[in-house]
Every structure is written in structure tokens, then in C-alpha cells.
C-alpha positions as CSV (number, residue, x, y, z in Angstrom):
1,M,-48.6,14.8,-228.9
2,K,-46.9,17.0,-226.4
3,H,-47.3,16.3,-222.8
4,P,-48.8,19.1,-220.7
5,A,-46.8,20.4,-217.7
6,N,-48.9,18.5,-215.2
7,A,-48.2,15.1,-216.9
8,H,-46.1,12.5,-215.0
9,F,-45.1,8.9,-215.1
10,F,-44.8,6.4,-212.3
11,K,-43.6,2.8,-212.0
12,S,-46.1,0.0,-211.5
13,S,-45.1,-2.8,-209.1
14,D,-44.1,-4.9,-212.0
15,G,-42.0,-2.2,-213.7
16,L,-44.3,-0.6,-216.3
17,N,-44.2,3.1,-216.9
18,L,-47.7,4.4,-216.3
19,Y,-49.0,7.9,-217.1
20,Y,-51.1,10.3,-215.0
21,R,-51.9,13.9,-214.8
22,D,-52.1,16.0,-211.6
23,F,-54.4,19.0,-211.9
24,G,-53.5,20.3,-208.5
25,G,-56.3,22.6,-207.1
26,Q,-57.5,23.1,-203.6
27,Q,-55.4,20.8,-201.4
28,E,-57.7,20.9,-198.3
29,G,-60.5,18.9,-199.9
30,T,-60.4,15.2,-200.6
31,P,-58.7,14.6,-204.0
32,V,-60.5,13.1,-206.9
33,I,-59.1,10.3,-209.2
34,C,-60.8,9.6,-212.5
35,L,-60.6,6.0,-213.9
36,P,-61.4,5.5,-217.6
37,G,-63.4,2.9,-219.5
38,L,-62.2,-0.3,-221.2
39,T,-60.8,1.2,-224.4
40,R,-60.5,4.8,-223.3
41,N,-57.8,6.8,-221.5
42,S,-57.3,9.8,-219.2
43,R,-58.0,12.3,-222.0
44,D,-61.8,11.6,-221.5
45,F,-61.6,13.4,-218.2
46,E,-59.6,16.5,-219.2
47,D,-62.6,18.9,-219.3
48,L,-64.0,17.6,-216.0
49,A,-60.6,17.9,-214.4
50,V,-60.0,21.4,-215.6
51,R,-63.5,22.4,-214.4
52,L,-63.1,21.0,-210.9
53,A,-59.4,21.8,-210.3
54,E,-60.3,25.0,-208.6
55,R,-62.2,23.0,-206.0
56,R,-60.2,19.8,-205.7
57,R,-56.9,18.1,-206.6
58,M,-57.8,16.2,-209.7
59,L,-55.9,13.1,-210.8
60,T,-56.4,11.2,-214.1
61,I,-54.6,8.0,-215.1
62,D,-54.0,6.0,-218.2
63,F,-54.5,2.3,-217.3
64,R,-51.7,0.0,-218.6
65,G,-52.2,-0.6,-222.3
66,R,-53.9,2.7,-222.9
67,G,-52.8,6.2,-223.8
68,F,-49.2,7.0,-222.8
69,S,-48.9,4.1,-220.4
70,D,-46.8,1.1,-221.3
71,H,-48.5,-1.9,-222.9
72,D,-48.3,-5.0,-220.8
73,P,-46.2,-7.8,-222.4
74,D,-48.5,-10.3,-220.7
75,W,-52.1,-9.7,-222.0
76,Q,-53.5,-11.8,-219.2
77,N,-52.7,-8.9,-216.8
78,Y,-55.4,-6.8,-218.5
79,H,-58.0,-7.1,-215.8
80,A,-59.5,-5.0,-213.0
81,G,-57.3,-6.5,-210.3
82,T,-54.2,-5.3,-212.0
83,Y,-55.6,-1.8,-212.7
84,I,-56.7,-1.4,-209.1
85,A,-53.2,-2.4,-207.9
86,D,-51.7,0.3,-210.2
87,V,-54.1,2.9,-208.8
88,W,-53.2,2.1,-205.2
89,T,-49.5,2.4,-206.2
90,L,-50.1,5.9,-207.6
91,L,-52.1,7.0,-204.6
92,D,-49.4,5.7,-202.2
93,L,-46.7,7.4,-204.2
94,L,-48.6,10.7,-203.9
95,N,-49.4,10.2,-200.2
96,V,-53.2,10.4,-200.9
97,E,-54.9,8.6,-198.0
98,R,-58.5,9.1,-199.1
99,V,-59.9,9.8,-202.5
100,I,-63.2,10.3,-204.4
101,V,-63.3,8.0,-207.4
102,V,-65.0,8.9,-210.6
103,G,-65.1,5.8,-212.8
104,T,-66.5,5.3,-216.3
105,S,-67.6,1.8,-217.1
106,L,-64.6,-0.4,-216.3
107,G,-63.4,2.4,-214.1
108,G,-66.7,2.2,-212.2
109,L,-66.2,-1.5,-211.6
110,C,-62.8,-0.7,-210.3
111,S,-64.3,1.9,-207.9
112,M,-66.6,-0.7,-206.4
113,A,-63.7,-3.1,-205.9
114,M,-61.5,-0.4,-204.3
115,A,-64.3,0.3,-201.8
116,A,-64.5,-3.5,-201.0
117,M,-60.7,-3.6,-200.5
118,R,-60.2,-0.4,-198.5
119,A,-63.4,1.4,-197.7
120,D,-61.5,3.7,-195.3
121,R,-59.7,5.2,-198.3
122,V,-62.7,5.8,-200.5
123,A,-64.6,8.9,-199.5
124,G,-67.1,9.0,-202.4
125,V,-67.8,7.4,-205.7
126,V,-69.3,8.4,-209.0
127,I,-70.1,5.4,-211.2
128,N,-70.6,6.2,-214.8
129,D,-73.0,3.8,-216.5
130,I,-72.1,0.5,-215.1
131,G,-73.4,-1.8,-212.4
132,P,-72.5,-5.1,-210.7
133,E,-74.4,-6.8,-213.5
134,I,-73.9,-6.0,-217.2
135,D,-76.7,-6.2,-219.8
136,P,-75.6,-9.2,-222.0
137,V,-76.5,-7.2,-225.1
138,G,-74.1,-4.4,-224.3
139,L,-71.4,-6.8,-223.1
140,A,-71.6,-8.8,-226.4
141,R,-71.3,-5.5,-228.4
142,V,-68.2,-4.4,-226.5
143,Q,-66.5,-7.8,-226.7
144,Q,-67.2,-7.9,-230.5
145,Y,-65.4,-4.7,-231.4
146,T,-62.7,-4.2,-228.8
147,G,-59.3,-4.7,-230.4
148,R,-60.8,-5.6,-233.7
149,L,-61.5,-2.2,-235.4
150,D,-59.9,-1.7,-238.8
151,P,-57.0,0.8,-239.1
152,V,-57.9,4.2,-240.3
153,A,-55.9,6.3,-242.8
154,D,-56.4,9.8,-241.4
155,W,-58.2,11.9,-238.9
156,D,-61.4,12.0,-241.0
157,G,-61.4,8.2,-240.9
158,A,-60.9,8.3,-237.1
159,V,-63.9,10.6,-236.7
160,A,-66.0,8.4,-238.9
161,Q,-65.0,5.3,-236.9
162,A,-65.8,7.0,-233.6
163,K,-69.2,7.8,-235.0
164,D,-69.7,4.2,-236.1
165,V,-68.8,2.9,-232.6
166,Y,-70.5,5.5,-230.4
167,G,-73.0,7.3,-232.7
168,K,-76.1,5.4,-231.6
169,W,-75.3,6.1,-227.9
170,L,-74.3,9.7,-228.2
171,P,-76.9,11.4,-230.4
172,G,-76.8,15.1,-231.1
173,L,-73.0,15.6,-230.9
174,S,-71.6,18.3,-233.1
175,E,-68.8,17.7,-235.6
176,E,-66.5,19.5,-233.1
177,D,-67.6,17.1,-230.4
178,W,-66.8,14.1,-232.6
179,R,-63.4,15.5,-233.4
180,K,-62.7,15.7,-229.7
181,M,-64.0,12.1,-229.3
182,A,-61.5,10.9,-231.9
183,W,-58.7,13.0,-230.5
184,R,-59.3,11.3,-227.1
185,A,-59.3,7.8,-228.5
186,Y,-56.6,7.9,-231.2
187,R,-53.0,9.1,-231.4
188,E,-50.7,9.7,-234.4
189,D,-47.9,7.2,-235.0
190,D,-44.5,8.0,-236.3
191,N,-45.9,8.5,-239.8
192,G,-48.6,10.9,-238.7
193,T,-51.4,8.3,-239.0
194,P,-53.9,8.2,-236.2
195,R,-54.1,4.8,-234.4
196,L,-56.3,3.6,-231.6
197,D,-54.5,4.5,-228.4
198,M,-54.8,1.1,-226.8
199,D,-53.3,-2.3,-226.9
200,P,-55.4,-4.6,-229.2
201,N,-54.7,-7.4,-226.7
202,I,-57.2,-5.8,-224.3
203,G,-59.8,-7.2,-226.6
204,R,-58.3,-10.6,-226.3
205,A,-58.3,-10.4,-222.6
206,I,-62.0,-9.6,-222.2
207,R,-62.8,-12.4,-224.6
208,E,-60.5,-15.1,-223.1
209,V,-59.8,-14.3,-219.5
210,G,-63.5,-14.6,-218.5
211,A,-65.4,-13.1,-215.6
212,Q,-63.6,-11.9,-212.5
213,K,-63.9,-14.2,-209.5
214,G,-66.2,-13.3,-206.6
215,D,-69.7,-11.9,-206.3
216,P,-69.9,-8.4,-208.0
217,W,-72.9,-7.5,-205.8
218,A,-70.8,-8.0,-202.7
219,L,-68.4,-5.4,-204.2
220,F,-71.3,-3.0,-204.7
221,D,-72.5,-3.6,-201.2
222,A,-69.2,-2.3,-199.9
223,L,-70.4,1.1,-201.1
224,A,-73.1,1.0,-198.3
225,P,-71.4,3.6,-196.1
226,I,-70.0,5.7,-199.0
227,P,-71.7,8.6,-200.7
228,T,-72.3,7.3,-204.2
229,V,-73.7,8.7,-207.4
230,L,-74.8,6.5,-210.3
231,I,-74.7,8.3,-213.7
232,W,-77.1,6.4,-216.0
233,G,-77.3,6.9,-219.8
234,V,-81.0,6.0,-220.3
235,L,-80.2,4.7,-223.8
236,S,-77.5,2.4,-222.4
237,D,-77.3,-1.2,-223.5
238,V,-74.8,-1.9,-220.7
239,L,-76.8,-0.5,-217.7
240,N,-80.5,-1.1,-218.0
241,R,-83.4,0.0,-215.7
242,E,-83.7,-3.5,-214.1
243,I,-80.1,-3.3,-212.9
244,V,-80.5,0.3,-211.7
245,D,-83.6,-0.7,-209.7
246,K,-81.6,-3.6,-208.1
247,M,-78.8,-1.1,-207.2
248,T,-81.2,1.3,-205.6
249,A,-83.0,-1.5,-203.7
250,R,-79.6,-2.6,-202.2
251,K,-78.4,1.0,-201.5
252,P,-81.5,3.2,-200.9
253,D,-79.3,6.4,-200.6
254,L,-77.8,5.8,-204.0
255,V,-78.2,9.0,-206.0
256,V,-79.2,8.1,-209.5
257,A,-78.7,10.8,-212.3
258,P,-80.5,9.7,-215.5
259,V,-79.0,11.3,-218.6
260,P,-81.4,11.6,-221.5
261,N,-80.1,11.1,-225.1
262,R,-77.1,9.2,-223.8
263,G,-76.2,5.5,-223.9
264,H,-72.9,4.0,-222.9
265,A,-71.4,6.1,-221.6
266,P,-72.3,9.8,-220.8
267,L,-69.4,12.2,-221.4
268,L,-69.8,13.8,-217.9
269,D,-70.3,17.3,-219.4
270,E,-74.1,16.9,-219.6
271,P,-76.0,19.1,-217.2
272,E,-77.3,16.1,-215.3
273,C,-73.8,14.9,-214.8
274,V,-72.4,18.3,-213.8
275,A,-75.1,18.8,-211.2
276,A,-74.7,15.3,-209.7
277,I,-70.9,15.4,-209.4
278,D,-71.0,18.9,-208.0
279,A,-73.6,17.8,-205.4
280,L,-71.3,14.9,-204.3
281,L,-68.4,17.2,-203.9
282,D,-70.5,19.5,-201.7
283,R,-71.3,16.4,-199.5
284,V,-67.7,15.1,-199.2
285,P,-65.3,17.5,-197.6
């Protein structure tokens, strides 16, 4: 897979080569950085970044162990604290003082923690289908399959596997859409065979490292002064209505964008997502 012209690498504090893309765009507005889900990578945000690059500088990143970023030789480093440290390293490298964070699932959890650490550097947040609590049903499902999917033989197999993992949560996608989902999650090895574009040890980490320390609701409370949008796939088994209601009770100005016919997680190209993200950008200079 050929890297586009706006692709770059940077060094993490512990020496890994990490991949990001810089879509440029209007420099006057607060830049946006997009943080992917547990098993996903920066390619999930390509369409969003291209659409918004006329308005903002758009940054996307492959967390360590995903996409074109190095795998970590110590699987116990696969946790939110390490990913957030890598994000701060990138932002400091680029001299980005304040940023809007768009985070899907794991990336959404990272956005809350970033606000708790440095609220002065977080100008706005879009949380895609995750909350301080996680529905145990969805958590068990994700833990069960992460890092354990069988190898596929070709791209047709990759598409079929993507449908098997996500089909219930993304009804109505076209065959072209599923091809794109597979392209974003798999990459050809030296023999031309598509492989999941992630370190299988990420699955080991979420099963063995255990929950992060601290009160996750305290992290969410750090968003109190920050304009925040919650994208909610109404079919989600990760973010249920009870959790959404708790979030709105603790942050009454939270903008909730329910997305019908989507579970975990919306693709951010749905009309409800487009409208909610655009409205946030209109609010945050």
C-alpha cells in the first residue's frame, strides 16, 4: 500500500515509529485530531478528514500496534495511557497547542482522559459510541474476538470476515461499503494476502491487563467546560441508553446525536454524524 503525500512518521518517547497523516486545511481554526477504535486505524477517518480539510487542519494517527505504526515489543504497553502519551508527543512535535478530538470507541475514552489531563489543550470533543461505562455485553463480545480472528486467504475472505464481525451493527451497507471496511482493517502481506492490520497482542492486553485505574466518570466530568458531542449508535451493545442518560445528567449541555440503524460504531458519514460534527466545528473557532 503506497503512502499518500500527507503521510508521515514520528518517534514515540520510547522509540517506536508511529504513523500519522496531516490533511492541512485552514490553519486559522483549531485543528482536529482523530483517534481510532481498539482494532482499527487512521484509515477509518480518511473520508471525514478529506471532507473537513477545507475547514480545518485534520490529523489522523495509527496508534502503536495498528496500521503502519510499529508494534510494541511489550504488549503490556497497549493501553490508553500509552496511546495518549503518543498523541501528546505528536501534538507537541507539530506545535499544536489546542485541538478538537474526534474519538471512536477507545479513541473516545482517550479524549476524555486527555481533557482530564490538559483541559486547556482540548477545545472540543466528539465521542463516537463510548461512555465512561461500557455495557458488559459489548465488552465481552469485543474481548472475545480481538486478536483471535482466523486468517483469511484473500480479499473476498476479508470482506466476509468484516461482515461477520460488524454486520449486525452496520445494517444496510452496500458491497462497496463492505469492501471499504475490509480495506481499512486489512493490509496485504509480502505474499499479497490480506492480514488484519493490528498486533494480535492487543487482544491479550485487553483480556489480561484489566481495567484502567481511576474513576472513569471523573474523566468524563473533565469535559464539563468543553463543547462535546456524543455520537450514539442506537443499536450499540457497548453504549446503551442507560449510560447515555447518565452522561446527559452529569453534563446537561452534552449534544447527543442518535444514529439509527447503527451499532458499535457509526462510520461518521451518516447524516446525523455529519450534522453534529459540523455544528461542533461551527461552535469552536
